[in-house]
Structure formats: structure tokens, C-alpha cells
N, C-alpha and C positions, 0 to 999 in steps of 0.2 A: 806253848804249842799251838794254842788257838790263833795267836798272831801270825806264826809261821804258816799255818794252814790258810789263813785269810790272804796273806801275801801271795802264796803259791796259787790260790784260786783266782785272784785278781790278775796275776801274770798270765795264767792260762786263758782267761777271758780276753785279756789284751791281745794275746796271740790270735784268738778267734776273730777279734775286731779287725786286725791287720789282714788276716786271710780273707775275710768277707769283703773288705775294702778293695783288695787287689782283684778279687774275682769280679766285683761290681764294676770297677774302672776298666778292666780288660774287655768288658762287653761293649764298651764304646772307645775303641782304640784310637779313632781319629781324634776324639776329644782329649784323650790321654796324651797323644803326641803333640797336639796343638798346645795343650797346657805347658808342656815342657818347652816348646819354642817361645811361647809368650813369656814365660819366666826367664828364659835365656836372654830375651831382649831387655827385660828389666835389669838383669844382671849386668849386661853390657853398659847400661847407663850408670850403674853403681861403680863399675870399674873405671869410669872416668875420673873418680877421686884418686885412684891409684896413679893414673897418668899425671894428674896435677901434682901429686906429692913428689913424684920422681922428676918431673919437668922443672919444678921450682926448688928441688933439693931441700925440702922442708926438714928442719930439725926441731924436735919438741922435747924439752927437758933433757937435752943431750942424746936423744934417740934419733937415729938416722932413718931415712926412708925405708931401708930394709927392715928395721925393727918395727916401724909404724905399720908395715905390711902385715905383721902378725895380728895387730889390733883390728885392722880392717878385715882380715881373713876370719878372725874369731867372730866378728859381727855378722859376716855373711853366712858363716857356718851355722850359727845359732838362729839366724833368720830362717834358714832352710828347715832346721829341726822344728822351730816354732810353727812354721807354715804347715809342716807335715802332721804334727801331733795335735795342735790346739786351735789354730786359726778358724777352721770351718766349724769346729765344735762351739767355740765362743760365739760365733755369729749365729748359730742355731739356737743357743740358749735364749737369746732375746725373743726369737719367734716362739719358742716353747712357752714362754711366760705370757706372751700376748694372746696366743691361740688357745691356751689351756691344755696343750698336748703334754705339758709337764705332769699332768695327773696320771697319764698312762705309764710314764716312766717311774713315777714314785712307788708303784706297786711291785717293781722288779726286785728280786731277791739279791740285790747287790748294792753297794754304795752308790747312791744317786749322784754324788759329786764326781765319782770316778766314771760312771756311765756317761754323764754329760760331757766330761772333759775329753774323753778319748774314744768315743763311740765311732766316729768317722775319721779314718786315717787317710790323709792325702799322700799318695805314693809317688806320682810323677813330678809334680811341680817342684818339690824340694830338691830333686836330684841335682840340677845345675848349681844351686847355692851350696849344697853340701860338698860337692866335688870341688868347686872353685874355692870355697872357704878353706877346705882341708889343704889344697895345693898351696894357697897363699900362706897359711900358717907354717907349712913345712918349708916353703922357700924362705920366709922371713926368719924362721928358727935357724936354718942352716946358714944364711947370710949373716945373722947376728952372732954366730959361733957359740950358741948355747949348747952345752954338753948334752948329747942325746943319751941320757941315762934312764934307767927304770924309774928312779925316784922323780926325776923331772917330768917324765911322761905321766906318771901316776898323779903327781900334784896338779899338772895342767888339766888332765881329764877330770880330776876331782873338783876343781874349781869351775870347769865347764858344766858339770852336773849341778853345782851350786848356782851357777848363772842361769841354768835352765829352770831350776825351781823358782828363782827370783823372777824370771820371765813369766812363768805361769802366774805367780802371785800378782804381778803388776798388770799384766795384760788381761786378766779375767775381771778386773774391777769394773770396767765399763759395762760388761755384760751383767754383772751382779746388780749394778745400779738400775737395770731394767725392772727389778722387783719393786722399785720405788717410783721410777720415772717412766713416762711413756716413750720419750725420745732421748736416747743416750748417744746420739751421733757426735755431739761436741766432745764428750768424754773420750770416745773412741779416737777421734782425730788428735786430741791432745796426747793420748797414750802412744799413738804411732809416731807423732812428731818427736816425743821424748825418746822413743826407740831409735829413730833415725839419727838423732843427735849423739848417739852413743857409738858411732862407728870410728871415732878417733880417740887417741889418748885424752883422758879427762883434764890433763894439764893445760889444754888450750883454753879452758874456761877460768873465770876469776875464782878467788878463794871461796866466796860465799856459795857459788854454784857447785864447786867441788864438794864442799861440806854437805850441802843439801843432797847432792847426787850420790853421796857415799853413806851418810848417816840418817837422813830423813826419808827420802825416797831413793833407796839404794840402787838406782839404775846403772851406775857406773860399775857396780860389782859384776854385772852380767858379762860384759865383754872386755873389761879392763883388767880385772884381778888375775885371771889365768895367765895372760902374757906377763904382767908385772911380777907375778910370783916367780916364774922361771928366770926373769931378768934380775931378781933379787932387789926389787924396788918397792917392796911392801914392808911396812913396819910390823912389829909383833902385834900391835893393837889392830891394825888393818887386817892382818891374817885371821885373828880371832873373830873379828867382826864379819869377815867374809865367810866364815864357817857358821857363825851363830845366826846372822841376819836371815838367811833363807829359812831356817827352822822357825825363827820367831815370826816372820811374815807369813809362813804357811799356816801357823797356828792362828794368826789373826784372820787370814782368809777363811780358814775353817769356821771360826766363830762368826764371821760375817755371813758365810753361807748358811749356817744354822739360823741366824737372825732373819735372813732373807726368806727362808722357808716358813718361818713362823708368821710372817706378814703376807705370805702368798695367798691369793684368792683366785680360785679357778675362774676362767672366763665364762664357764658354763653355769656358775652359781648366780 
């Protein structure tokens, strides 16, 4: 019962964070609209990959451009969700550690990791990516003649959630390193480069990169496993790993978070 109560309490607080973020961003509507236009411009650049795939009629592991569109759409969709939920919060964590503001947040009667992770929700900028990604997934799904059944949709959404958890685990690491290092810019750039490399089916890489990207640093699980699952291109081992790895990595991040707090020293001390 305590667990259920805590989950409900945190979901209520998350709803308040979203409400406050919407109110705050609506006070500066020009910035809100400008942010959407800027993100749309970046999206247009990303869509050049789609043009190239169709112009060259690329086939990867027997998958047509229509099928590849699902992978690219999943990547863009999860990019939008990541930008909305976590990006700003991860950026702020580094500043909290440097300035000592983390001290003020540590006394709040709520999970500090939860508070740091989702305190500020970006509402406007993710909209173009989420809409475009969803449309691309739907178009690729239909063109690939994948049965639109309740089971397929449920499995796809389930692995999207698993991918989102894995996104959180991988992309928070550079921010957590700020507890140990003054400058984590290089780590951030590496993580975003790895993220951008995940917008195509992982079969384009050699076997060693595939193994690393699935079993060591499972970035390919994020945007590859959901489309591959409904295409029936995942083995039983890969399906089990796709379910277990987000749980295992979240536990590891939780342990790393606790370790980081133990060595944290306020800038005011």
C-alpha cells in the first residue's frame, strides 16, 4: 500500500510540475512560439535523412525505405519526449551541483532524484518532433503492412516505454559525472553523438558495434527494438534483454545517484 501511495503521490506532483511549466511558459508566448519554430527548423534538417533514404532506395537487412521510416520516426518521437521531460532538467543538475542549490532541493519531502529529473517540463519544443515522429511511425507501419492489432500496438508502446527508461539512464550519466568532475561537456557531446547514431536500423553497423550497442551500452534498444518487435525480427533472447535491461540499468543509475550524493559537498561549505 505504501508503494501504491508513493506512486500516486509522485504522479500527482508530476501533474503539478506540468501545470506549473505550462503556466510559466504561457507567460512568455513569443518565446514559446519561437521555440516551436526553431525546433521545427531542426526537424526539417533531420527529415533530410528521410529524403536520402527514399532517393537512394536504401534497403537494410531486407527492410525497405517504408520500413526504415518507422525506425527514423521512432527516433524523432523519442527525441521529442526526451526534450520535453528530461533535457532541461539534466542541464540544470550540473548547475545545481556547482552552485550548491542542490542543498535547497535535498530538504524537500519528495524523492530528490524524481524532483531533479522532471521538475521543469518543456511543453512547446517537443511538439514538432512528437507529431512528426508519430506520423512517420504510422506511415511506415501502414506501408510495411504490419497488422494493426491491439497486441502489436501494446507491444510497440511497451518497448517505447522501455526505450524511454533506457534514454533516461544513458542521458543522465554526463550530468551525474558533474558530482566528480568540474567540466562534463565532453561526456555530454559523446552521449548526444551516440543518440544521433541511433536513428537508423542498427544493422548498418558492424557486428562488434551491434553487440556493444545492444548488450554493453544498450542504446540500440531505445529506437530499434520497438519497430523490430512488430516486424518479428527480434529473437527470444533479444526480447528478454529488451525487457530486463531498462530495469537493470535503472537500478545501476539509482546506485550511482546514491553514490554521487554521498560524495557531494555543498559549494557553501
